[in-house]
C-alpha positions in Angstrom: 123.2 -53.5 -60.0 121.3 -55.4 -58.0 120.7 -52.9 -55.0 119.3 -50.4 -58.7 117.0 -53.4 -59.8 115.6 -53.4 -56.6 114.9 -50.1 -55.9 113.3 -49.1 -59.2 110.0 -47.0 -58.5 107.6 -49.5 -60.6 109.2 -52.7 -59.6 108.3 -51.7 -56.0 105.0 -50.2 -57.4 104.0 -53.8 -59.2 104.9 -55.6 -56.3 102.9 -53.5 -53.9 99.9 -54.6 -56.0 100.6 -57.9 -57.7 102.9 -59.7 -54.9 99.9 -60.0 -51.9 97.3 -61.6 -54.2 100.2 -64.1 -55.7 101.8 -65.1 -52.1 98.0 -66.1 -50.7 97.5 -68.2 -54.0 101.7 -69.9 -53.0 100.7 -70.0 -49.8 97.6 -72.3 -50.6 99.5 -75.0 -51.9 101.6 -75.4 -49.7 105.0 -72.4 -51.6 106.4 -70.5 -48.1 107.3 -67.2 -50.0 109.5 -65.7 -47.6 109.6 -61.9 -48.7 106.2 -61.1 -50.4 106.9 -57.4 -51.2 109.7 -58.5 -53.3 108.0 -61.8 -54.8 108.0 -60.6 -58.8 112.1 -60.1 -59.5 112.5 -56.9 -61.6 113.1 -58.5 -64.8 109.9 -60.3 -65.2 108.4 -56.8 -63.9 110.4 -55.6 -66.8 109.7 -58.2 -69.0 106.0 -58.1 -68.5 106.1 -54.3 -69.6 107.6 -55.4 -73.1 105.1 -58.2 -73.1 102.3 -56.3 -72.7 103.8 -52.8 -74.7 104.2 -55.2 -78.0 100.9 -56.8 -78.0 98.7 -53.2 -77.2 100.9 -51.5 -80.0 100.5 -54.0 -82.4 97.0 -54.9 -81.6 95.9 -51.1 -82.1 98.4 -50.6 -85.4 96.9 -53.8 -87.1 93.3 -52.7 -86.7 94.3 -49.7 -88.6 95.6 -51.4 -92.0 94.5 -49.4 -95.6 95.3 -49.9 -99.1 96.7 -46.6 -99.6 99.0 -46.7 -95.7 100.1 -44.6 -93.5 103.6 -43.9 -92.1 103.3 -46.7 -89.6 101.6 -49.3 -91.4 104.7 -48.4 -93.9 107.1 -49.2 -91.1 105.3 -52.1 -89.8 105.1 -54.0 -93.4 108.7 -52.8 -93.6 109.6 -54.7 -90.3 108.1 -57.9 -91.8 109.2 -58.0 -94.9 112.4 -57.3 -93.4 111.6 -60.8 -90.8 110.1 -62.4 -94.3 113.2 -61.9 -96.3 115.3 -63.2 -93.6 113.7 -66.3 -93.8 113.4 -66.5 -97.2 117.0 -65.6 -97.5 117.9 -68.8 -94.8 115.7 -71.4 -95.2 114.1 -70.6 -98.0 110.4 -70.0 -99.2 109.2 -72.7 -96.4 111.1 -70.3 -94.3 107.8 -67.6 -93.9 105.9 -70.0 -91.4 108.8 -69.2 -89.3 108.1 -65.8 -88.9 105.8 -65.5 -85.7 108.8 -67.3 -83.5 111.4 -64.9 -85.5 109.4 -61.5 -85.4 108.5 -62.5 -81.2 111.6 -63.2 -80.7 113.3 -60.3 -82.9 110.6 -57.7 -81.5 110.8 -58.8 -77.8 115.0 -58.7 -77.4 115.1 -55.6 -79.4 112.6 -53.6 -77.4 114.1 -55.8 -74.2 117.6 -54.4 -74.7 116.2 -51.1 -75.1 113.8 -50.4 -72.4 117.2 -49.6 -69.7 117.6 -46.9 -71.5 114.5 -45.1 -69.6 115.0 -43.6 -66.9 113.7 -46.0 -63.5 113.5 -48.9 -66.1 116.3 -52.0 -66.5 116.9 -54.0 -69.7 115.3 -57.2 -68.9 117.8 -59.0 -71.2 120.6 -57.3 -68.8 119.6 -60.2 -66.0 120.6 -64.3 -67.5 117.2 -65.1 -67.0 115.4 -63.4 -69.6 118.5 -64.3 -72.4 118.3 -68.4 -71.0 114.7 -67.6 -71.4 114.4 -66.7 -75.1 117.1 -69.3 -75.9 115.5 -72.3 -74.5 112.4 -71.0 -76.5 114.3 -70.8 -79.7 115.7 -74.5 -78.5 112.9 -76.4 -78.3 111.6 -74.6 -81.2 114.0 -76.0 -84.0 113.9 -79.7 -82.8 109.9 -79.5 -82.3 110.1 -78.6 -85.9 113.2 -81.1 -87.2 110.6 -83.8 -85.7 107.8 -82.8 -87.3 108.9 -82.2 -90.3 111.2 -85.7 -91.0 109.0 -87.6 -88.0 111.6 -88.7 -84.4 113.5 -91.2 -86.2 114.7 -89.3 -89.2 115.5 -86.5 -87.2 117.8 -88.7 -85.2 119.2 -89.4 -87.8 120.5 -85.6 -89.0 122.3 -86.6 -85.3 124.3 -89.9 -86.8 125.8 -87.4 -89.9 125.9 -89.0 -94.2 128.3 -91.4 -93.5 127.4 -94.7 -90.7 130.8 -96.0 -89.7 131.5 -92.5 -88.5 128.6 -92.0 -86.3 129.5 -93.2 -82.6 132.1 -90.3 -83.7 129.3 -87.7 -84.4 126.7 -88.6 -81.9 128.1 -87.3 -79.6 130.0 -84.1 -81.0 126.5 -83.2 -82.4 125.3 -83.7 -79.1 126.9 -81.3 -77.6 127.0 -78.7 -80.9 123.5 -78.6 -80.1 123.3 -78.1 -76.3 126.0 -75.0 -76.5 123.9 -73.3 -78.8 121.2 -72.1 -76.0 124.3 -71.3 -74.1 125.8 -69.6 -76.7 122.5 -67.5 -77.6 122.1 -66.6 -73.8 125.7 -65.8 -72.7 126.0 -63.5 -76.0 122.7 -62.0 -75.4 123.5 -61.4 -71.6 127.0 -60.2 -72.0 126.8 -57.5 -74.0 123.8 -56.2 -72.7 125.0 -56.8 -69.3 128.1 -54.8 -70.0 126.5 -52.3 -71.6 123.8 -51.0 -69.1 126.7 -50.7 -66.1 129.2 -49.1 -68.2 126.4 -46.5 -68.8 125.0 -46.0 -65.4 128.3 -45.9 -63.9 129.2 -42.9 -66.2 126.2 -41.1 -65.8 126.9 -41.1 -62.0 129.7 -40.0 -62.7 129.2 -37.4 -65.5 125.3 -37.4 -66.0 122.7 -35.6 -68.6 126.2 -34.8 -71.3 128.7 -37.7 -71.4 125.8 -40.5 -71.4 124.4 -39.7 -74.1 126.5 -41.1 -77.3 127.0 -44.2 -75.4 123.1 -44.6 -75.3 122.9 -43.5 -78.8 125.8 -46.4 -79.4 123.3 -48.7 -77.0 120.1 -48.6 -79.0 122.8 -49.6 -82.4 124.2 -52.4 -80.8 120.6 -53.9 -79.2 119.7 -54.0 -82.5 122.8 -56.4 -83.8 122.0 -58.2 -80.7 118.5 -59.0 -81.3 119.4 -59.2 -85.4 122.2 -62.4 -84.5 120.3 -63.7 -82.4 117.2 -63.9 -85.0 119.6 -64.9 -87.7 121.0 -67.5 -85.9 118.1 -69.3 -84.2 116.7 -69.0 -88.1 119.8 -71.4 -89.0 119.2 -73.7 -86.4 115.3 -73.7 -88.0 117.3 -74.1 -91.5 119.8 -77.2 -89.6 116.2 -79.4 -88.2 114.6 -78.8 -91.4 116.9 -79.0 -94.2 116.0 -82.8 -96.5 119.3 -85.1 -96.7 120.2 -85.6 -100.3 
């Protein structure tokens, strides 16, 4: 799998263009680059591609909004309404303000999941670093929202539970639970996408053209499911962080 990543033409081209100036800048600050031709890893290149495509697509699409929507605008509105409905169901009306993060995570993860279905590309989420990065963003964000809502001391009280004399027992359990969340989010996403991409790659090498197609169709569905699970769990964590104790 690693050999396949390094053989991607788009990765080689990206490194050929951007690695030399980046290596030069790193050398200026005292960081020596051992392999300047492979400075930018494949998963970083693929993540950048996903981000650029999403920014350009949604940026251009949002400039052509009409009172009588086009089919594309209907699809965009349906996506936004879906995210908003999910947030309202889990968090309440207050959840709408978390749409930028949840929407960005959901779209980035979904398109990252299915990018590997295009010949010459790979799914960024099939590399553990990308799911870990997304999970850490969610982890930091929901704690920040909890502190923002309740204050630092008030948020820490969430870890003690409602019964004071049980606090010495509850606090370690809560800490372990919270730190296991990014681990769970990242490993679930990575394991599913890596295994799926590896399976399609093996089948395509043995039986090209026809046999991989059903698996590729299934991969689109599982890519959507994994993105959905990720944003649902993130929304649940945010709901727990901003919830008021009664």
